[in-house]
N, C-alpha and C positions, 0 to 999 in steps of 0.2 A: 216743433219736435223738442222734447225735454229729455235729458239723460240723467237718471238717478244713480249716483255712485254711492251705494249703500254701505256703511259700516255698522252691522248688526250686533257686533259684539259689545260696541259702545252706546247702542241705541239711538243713533242719529245719522243723518244722512247729508251727503253733499249733494246739492243740486246746481247743475251748471248747463249753460246753453250748449247743446251738443251740435247745433248747426254749423259751427265753424271748427268742430273738433275732428282732427284726423287721428285715427287710433293707428298705434303701432302694434306689432305682434306682442308686445310686453305690457300694454296698457292694463290689461285685466289681471295680469300676474304680479301687479303692485300688491304687496301685503299691508293693507291699512293699519294693522297693529304693530308691524315693524318693516317700515320700508328700508331699502339699503342696510340690511343687517350685518354686512360684512365688515370685517376690521377695517377702519377708514385709512392706516397709515402703514402699508406694507413695507415701507423703508424703514420702520422702528416699530417692532411687533412687541407688545406686552400682552401677558396672559390675563391680567385682572383689569377689565375695562368694562364700561356700561353704555350702552346706546341710549341717547334721549330722543332718537327719532320717533315719529308717530304722530298722533293727534295732539295738538296745542290749542289753547284759546287765542283768538286774535281780534283785534280791532283796528279800524283805520279811522283816525282821528286828526283834526286840523293841527297843525305844528304848533307846539307849545301846550297842547292838551294832555291830560293822562286819563286812563280807563278806569278811574275809581268808580264810576257809575256802571262798570260791567263790560264785558266783551261782546262781540257781535255773533261769535259762533266758533266753529272749529277750523282749523288748517291743519294740512297734513304736510309736517315736515320731514324731509328737507326740499320741499318744492316751492318754487317762488310763487308769490301770491296772485301773479297774473296768469299763472298756467292752469291748465284743466285738472292736472292731477293734484294740485293743491287744494281742490274741493272749493275754491273761492272764486278765482278767475275775475279779478277785479284790479283796476288800475289804481295806483296809490297817488302819484305825482308829488312835485317838489313842494306843494302847499300843505301836504299832510304827512302824517307819520303812521307806521305800522307798528303796532305792539303785539307782542307775543306773551303768553303766560302758560306755565305748566307746574302742576304738582306731581311730583314723583317720588317713589321709594328708593333710598339709596341702598343699594345691594352690595356695594363693596365693603370690604372688612373693616378698613380704616386704622387698626390697631397700630399705633406708632408710624402711620404712613400719611402722606398728603394727597389730597384730591384735586386734580387738575381738571379743569372744565375747558373743553376745546371746541372751536367752531372751524369746520372745513373752509367755508367762505359765506360771507354776509355782504350783500350789495346794497347801501355802501357804508354807512355810519351806523354803527351799533353801540348801544350802551346797555349793560348788564347789572341786574340785581339778583342776589341771592336772598331769600327770606326778608325782603324789604330793604336790604342794605346793598348800597351802590358798591359793586366790584370794581368797574373799569368801563373804558370805552376803547373803540377802534374804528379807525377809518381805513377802506381799502376792499374792493369788492372781489379781489381774486387771490388774496393770500390768506392763510389760516392764522388764527390767533388764539390765546389761551390765557387762563387766569387761574391762580392757586386759590381755591375757594374754601380751604379747610376751616379757616377761622371764621367763616360765614355760616357754616352748617350749624344747625340746632339739634338737641339731642333727640334721640329717636331716629326713625328712618324716614319719615315723609319730609320732604323739603320743597320749596317753591322758587322757580326761577321765572324772571320777567326780562323781557329784551324789547328795547325801542330801536326802530331802524328808520333812518331818513336816507331818501336816495332821490337827489335831483335830476337824475338820468341826464339827457343832453342839455338841461339848462344850467348844469354845473361844469366845471373845468375838469373833474376827476375822470380818469380813465373809465370807459364804459363800453368799449368796443362798438359793436353794431346797434346798440339799443337806442332808441329815439320814442320820444312821445306820440310820433305820427308816422307810424311804419309804412314804408313804400320803397319799392325798387331794392336796392342792396341793404337797406336799414330796416331792422326789426323790431318787435315787441319789446317794451321795456321789461326789464327783470328787477325785482324789488326783494329784499329781504334775505332771509335763510335759504341757501340754495345748495348747500353741501352738509354733510353729516354733522350733527351735534352729538358729543359723547364726552365720557369722563375717564380719567386713568388714575390707578392707584399706585403712586411711586414712593419710594423712601425720601428723606430729606436729602440726601446727596444721590442725585439720579442723572441719567443720561437723557438729555432733552432734545437732541438733535445729533445727525451725523451726515457725513458725506465722504466721498473719497475721489482721489484724482490719480490717473495712471501716470507713472514714470516710466515711459516706454524705454528709453535707453538703459535703464538700471533694473528693468525687470522688477519694479516695485508698484505696489499699491499703497498710496499714502492716505491715512484716514484722519479724518477731523472731527472726532466726537466732542460735543459740547457738553460739559458737566456742571449742573446747577448745583450750588452748595457743596463743593468739594471740602473735605476735611484734610488736614495735615496727615501724612503717612499713608493715604490712599493712592492706589494705582489704577490705570485703565489697560485692560488687556483686549486686544482684538486677535479673533482666530478665524481663520479662512478653512472652509471644509469643501471637499468634493465627494458627492454621494456618501456624506456621513463620516468621511476620514478627514482629520484635521491634516492640511498641507502646509500651513504657515501660520505663524502668530508672532506678535510682538507686545510687550508690555512697557507702558511708560507713564508719565505725569499726566495728571487731568488738565485738559484744555491746552495740550501740545500735540503737534503732528506726530502721528504713528506709522512709520514707513514699515510696510510688511514686505519682506523679501520673497519672491516667488521663483522657484525653480522651474524651468520650462512651463512658464504660465499659458494658461489656456486663454486664448482670444475671445471676445464678443464681436459678432458681425451679424448682418441680416441672413446670412447664410447658415450661420452657427452661433446663436444667441447664447452662448453659455454664461451662467451666472455662478459666482461662488457664493455658497451659504456663509454667512458672517454672524459671529457671536461677539458681542461686546459686553464686558462685564466691569464693574467698579470692585476693586479688591481691597481689603484691609487686612493685611497678611494672608491668611488663607480663607479668611471670610469673605463671602461674596455679598456685597452690600446692594448691588443692583446688577441686572442683566436683561438684555434686549436682544432680539433675533432681527437680522437684517440680511442684505446681500450686496454683492459688487460685481462689477465686470471690469476685466482688463481690457481696455479699448482707448486706442488714441485717434484723435482727428486733427488733421492740421492741414496748412496750404502747402502744396509741394509743385515743383516744375516737372512737367512730362518731358517726353523724349523731343517733342516739338518746340519746346520753350513755352508752352502754355501753362498757366496756373491751374491746377486741380485741387480737388479735396481728396486727401489722402486718408483712407481708413486703415489704420494698423499697417502703415507703410506701403500701401498700394492704392493707386489712383482707382476711384470708384465713381462712376456716373451715378447721380442721384435723380431719381424721378418720382415723383408723387403728386397726390391731389392736394388742392387747397381744402382744408378741413374746418368747417365753422363751427361744429359741435353743438347744433341746435336740435331741438326735438318738438314735434307738434303738440305733444302732450304734456311735456315738462319743461319746454323752452331750454333753459340752461341745463336742466337737470335730467339726466338719461332716466327712464322709469326703473330700470334695474340694472345691477352689474352686468348682466348677460347682455343687455342692450349696449352698455358702454363698451363691452368687448367687441360686439358685432361689428362695428363699422371698422376696427382695426384688423379683425380676422378677414373680412371681405377685401379689405385693401390689399393685405398681404396676398390673399388668394389671387387677386386680379394681376399680380405681378409687379407692383410697385414696391420700391425698397425705402421710401421716405414719405412722411406727412408734413405738410406744413400747417401747423395749428394756429389758425387765423384769429387775430386780434381777441383771444380768448385763452383762458388758462383752465385746464381740466382738473378734477380731483386726483389726488395722488394715484389711485387705483387705475386710472386710464393710463398714465406713464409706466406703472408697474406692467400692465399687459403689454404695452410697446416694448418695455424690456424684455419680457418672456418670450414674446413672439418673434422679436427681432426686427423691428422697423426703426429707422432714423426719423428723428423729429427736429424740425426747425421750429423754434417756439418765438411767437410775435409776443410783443407787449400790446396789451389792450389799449386802443387809442382814445383821445379825449381832447377836449379844449381845442376844437377844429377852426378852421375859417381862413386859413393861409392859402396860397396858390401852389398848384402842383406844376412842376416843370419835368417831363419825361426825359428830356435830351441831357446826356452828360456833358459837362464843360460849358453849361449855358447858364447865366445868371439873368434874373428877372425881379422886378420888384414884388415884394410880398411873398416871397418863398418861405419865409421862417415866421412862425407864429410868435408875436410879441407877448409872452406870457406874464401874467402878474407874478411876483415872488411866491405868493400862496400856490398858485398852479403849479409852477416849477417845482416847489417843494413836494406837492402831493404826487406829482409824477416820479420824481428821483426816489422818494420813500417807498412807493409801492413797487417800482421796478426793481430796488434793491432787495425788498422782501421776496419777491417772485424769483429772483436769481438765488437768494441765499436758500430758500425752500427747495427749489427744484433742479439745482445742480447735482444734487444727488443721483438723478436717474440718467443712466448712461446711455440711453436712447436720444436724448436731446444733444445733438451736435452742433446747433447755430442758435445764436441769439438774434432776434430781430426787433431792435428798438422802435423803429418808425417804419409806417407803410404808407405809401402815395401821399406823403407830405402831411398827413392827418394829425394836426397839433405839433408838427415837427419844430424842434427849437434846439439850438446850441448842440448840433450833431456831433461835432468832435468831443466836446465834453461829455456828452452822454456815452458815445463809444468808448472813451477812456475810462468813465466809471465803470462800464460793463467789463472790460478787460481786467480792470483791477479786482472786481469782485469774482472774475472767473477767467484766468488766463488759459483754461484748457480747452476752450471751445472757440469756433469761428463766429465772427460778428458779421452780420449782414445789416449794416448801419442805416440804410435807407432804401427799403424794398420799393422799387418802382419809380424812383426819381428823386428830385431834390438832393443831388450828390454833392456833398462837400469833398473837394479834390485838392491834393498838392501834386500840380504838374498832371500827369496822366494817372495817378494813384488815387483811388478813393480811399475816403477815411474808414477803416474796418479793414476786412478781407475781401469782400464781395461786391462786384457790380452787377445790379439787378435790375433787368428792364421788365416792364409789363406790356403786353400788347394782345389784343383781342380782335378776331380769334385766332389769326395766324401766328406762327411762332417767328420770332427774331432773335437777334442777339447784339451785344455791343460788338463794334469792330474790333476783332482780335489783333489787327495790325497796330492799331492805336492803343488799346487797353490791355491786350492779352499777355504782355509779359509781366505786369505788375498786380493784376487783379483776377480772382476768380470770377469768370463770367457765367452769369446764370440768367434764364428766363424765368423769373418770379412768379408770373401768373400768364396763362393763355389760355385760349379754347373757349370755355363758356357756352358750349353748345346745348341749346335748350330743347326741351321735349316735355310738353304738359300732357300727363296721363290721366284720362277720365276716371275720377273716383280716387285719385291718389294726391291731389293737389289740396292746398291751403284755401284756396278759393276758386270758384268755378270759372271766373274769367279774369283778363288782365294780368295774366302770368306772362312772364318774358324769359328770355335768355339773350346772350350777346348775338347768337344767331341761331333761329327757332326752325324746328323740323316738325313734320307731321307723323312720322313714323319711325319706329325703332331701326328699320333697315338704312332709313336715310341717314339718320343720325350716325350709325355706326359706319357707314361708308365715308362721311366727311371726316370722323375722327380718325379714320386709318390714314386719310390723305395728310391731316395735321401731323399725325404721328410720324410719317414717313418725311415730311418736310423738317420736322424737328430733329429726326434722327441724323440728317445731313449736316446739321451744324456742330454735332459732337466732333467729328474730326477737324474742325475749324476752331475747336477750343471751348465750346460750350460744356460746362460742367455739371450742370444741373437744370431741371425744368419742372414747374409745378403747373399742373392741369386743374382748371376750375370747373367742377369741384366735386367732392364726395357724395353728398347728396344734394336734393332740391332743399331749399329753405325759404319758407313762407312763399312770396309770389316768385322768387327765383327758382326756375325750373332747369337749371343748367347742370344738375347732378348727374353722375354715373347712377345713382340710385335715387328713387322717389323719396320724397320727405317721410313718408311712413315706413321706409325700408322694405316694403312689401314687393317692389319690382326692381330689378337690376336691368338697366336699360340696354346693356351690351353684355353678352354672355361672359361669364368669369373666364372661361377657359379660352375664348378668343381674345380676350384682353391679355392674359397672361402669355400666351404663345407671341402675341405682338409686342409685349414689353422685353420679354426675355432677350430679344435681339439687341435692346439698347446697351445692356452691359457687356455685350461681347465686343 
């Protein structure tokens, strides 16, 4: 059986093998002329922008070659080349490179402005040319990057962009999450190349290039940190906060300095009431507006605190809140790393919220900015993992136990790659108030210098909790784990660290449990050899066992358990332990039943 994905407008078709393709409800809704047309950065909105998503030319060539003899065909950006929706569905491998090229008409005005080319994410190493001239390169598969291409543009409207990508996948030391060249079990298909939106911005010479804010809870202030590129003497930056169109607070200060905005009777953000202030940031030169962007902010505080029984809890806005959510891998059968549409990206969060969860653990993957924006709007807490890589050390799940080989002896290059990308991820995504915890290491995967990495994380963002080592390989000082959280994993039954030993100084959580499997005919990645940590034959059997696990887990809350993570949101490839099937067409336990069961946890 073959499936033809036809782009009649451009007069070509994508032909891929449909025998292994599992369609989602959004697969056929992808616009081949303009996929993912939404503005990619809701945290910093500009009116003048242009998307470069859509058909590009591509070639897969031996490393060190160049595509001067021509390209092999068309690829649909921003879908990774291994995915069905890319129209290619081919593996690249570390011995090859993936080349992209696109001619486009520049629709931006340009007069007196700069043109910024931006990539949401490219896995892993990217090199960029504009009109035959090299612009720059970037390493890192999960953070965005940009270039000022103004001086590389040619007269007239037609321009040409070329991109070279190299990705060693699990043959290299770089962060790559669950990608492997030989997928099986909990390890999935490689992802190579452009997998988030490519777009251009039109900005003045002095412009706002990024922003984030932190809540000063005790002083009722929201402190903003807008970054201004090329500021000039005499210029000021003004931040204004609005509620339903009415400005409620503002502050004006110098470029690239903190801007504290005092809020009278601030409205807080929480899963129950996810209130967001509308934010306007302007660069002013006297009364003249030099640049202006739209953004948003939340007055939200997260910290470790002691409850009435002496246990450490996660306090949200001054109150202890039990956090419960699924392990969310963020994979798609049609797009792999890339959701087919923005509606699909939103769907998983909506269903998670409807099921009565108040948290999501985003597992060894970083999503596009729009995913976190949806989480901010809907009101769901997020624990953000660092994508793992350079594995090979041993995993010790017991706290307070040392064994040989627990820590990865990384090369200086490998350490630098990790630190650079983790720093970029934190700097980019600390904007989003839904993120309440950083998770640098999971189950010992590539874990090294835990205390140093935890300290680095704290220096970059002192406003969030740190789960330094989810699942084991704990670095400890006495009974205090490095970071804020002691996090055990256990399948399928719930457990927790002994509160009499560890509860006085650590937030105690169950970072993974469950993993109950149910393969549904017609909704699996492959027909056989699917698995779960404990597998069942019917949805009723699955529900019954889940409710028993939930009841057992709930009993631990009064003993000091502060949070739990159930594996997982959806099936992924041969893992069939999701609450939803991989194609998102079947929810295995009724949403209403889950919500009623989960509501009891927060009381």
